[in-house]
N, C-alpha and C positions, 0 to 999 in steps of 0.2 A: 506494500498500499503506501503509494506516495504520499509526501505532506497536506501535499495540495488536495489529498482524499484526507486525508486525516481532518483540515482542516474541516470543508465541506459538509464533512458526518457531525464534526462539534458544531454546528450552526445547524444541524436540523433541528425543530421547532416539533416535536413527535406531539404532544398536544393540538394544533394547528393543524397534521396529518389526518390524529384520532378524528377532530373535527370534521374534517373536510369529507374522511370516508365514511359517517356518521350522515353526512347532507345528500353523500352520494345515497347509502340507504334508504334516507327516507324516502328520495325523489323517486326511488326506483321500486319502492315496492317491496324494498329486501334485497333485490336482487344490486349485485358487487360485484365490475369489473376490473382488470386487471387481475394481482394478488392472492383478491378475494375470491376471483369470482367463483362460483359455485359449493363456493361452503353454504351452511348453514346458520347467521353469526342475528343476536341480538341486541339491542340494545341495551342497556341496566343502568337509569335512572337511582343514584342512590342516596342516598343524604350524607354529607363528610363526616368522621367521627371527628372533627377535633373543629370541623368549620364552619358545621349545621346546613354547609352550600347543598345545592346539588348540582351530585355527576355523573355525567352519562361516560357511561365504558363501553364498548364496543369488542364482545364476549361471541364462544361458539357457543352453541345451543343445539340440547340433544332432549330428547327424550325417550326417557328408558323404559319400557312398560308402562305409556300414557305419562308417564311425573315427569312434565318440564325440571330441567336445570341446567348451570353451568362448573364449568372447572377451575378452580382457582391456576392454577397452570401456571403464568409468567413465562411460560415458554420454556419450561425448568426451571429458573430462573430460584438460587436460593432461600428467598425472601417471599413471601406470598405480598399477592398484587394491595394495590390501593383500598379498590374497590371491594375484598374480602373486609378489609378492616375495619369502613364503612358496614355491610350487611351484617357484622358485629355485635358494633353496637346500636344499629339503626336499621330492623331486617326488613323494615314495607320502602320496598320497591316498585318501580313503575317497570313490564317490560315491553317492548318491543320488538316483532316477533316483525317486522316490513308486511303486514296483511294484517293485523293489528295489537291491542296494542291494552296491556290491563295494567290492574296493583296486585301482585301478590306479595307475599310472604317466607321471606327466604330462610331456610332452614339448613343448617351446618349441618352434616351427620356423620356421627361416630361409627367407632366399631365392625359390627359386621355387615351395616346397614350401609357406612359408605364404603367398601370392600368390597361387595357383589354391587352398589351402581358402581363402581368406578368398572369394574372386569367389566358388566355390560357395555361402557361409555369405551375402553378401550377392543374391546368386538368392533365398535360401531365405528369408528375411528383410532388404529392401533397408533396413531402420531403421539396421543394420549399417554400413550403407553411410554416412547419416548422422551419425553419430556420428565419423566414418571421416572426415567432411567435416570434421569443429566443432574436432580437430586437426592441432597440421603432426606429433605421433608416431605411425608404424606404429602398431595394432592387433595384438599379440602376437594369436594362432591355438594355445593351448594345447590338441591330441591326447587324450587318454586313453587308452590301452592297460592294459586290465584285467592284470592282476596274475594269473599264475602259479599255481592252486590248491595245486596240484602237486609243491609245490621244498621 
């Protein structure tokens, strides 16, 4: 990698990139082009654990036996992503799939439930197993249970 490439990467604005992808996601009802073409994604809106501000994250979205979920993979990084800390403190979230938007309660699964869900996640997306192999932390599996609109 040349010094010029290193400098250009240092100037890369991840937040701006994510906002651009989220905008495309919304404009095209969940369909994306480029590196995300064909992926099943969602926009998860959380409340910041420290700031109390709404935060949007573009995440891989799966359903296992009809249960919507996301995995706090951070692509195999050694630390959990910020959105995971947000749902630990404020589990009420909004989920946008491209075709629908719904309020949900995010639940961090544990033990045998987590393990069984993660095994099925890896069946659907072997890349998640590769992310798990890259880190010593157990990748959290977070289920998304629709909020009752009749509360």
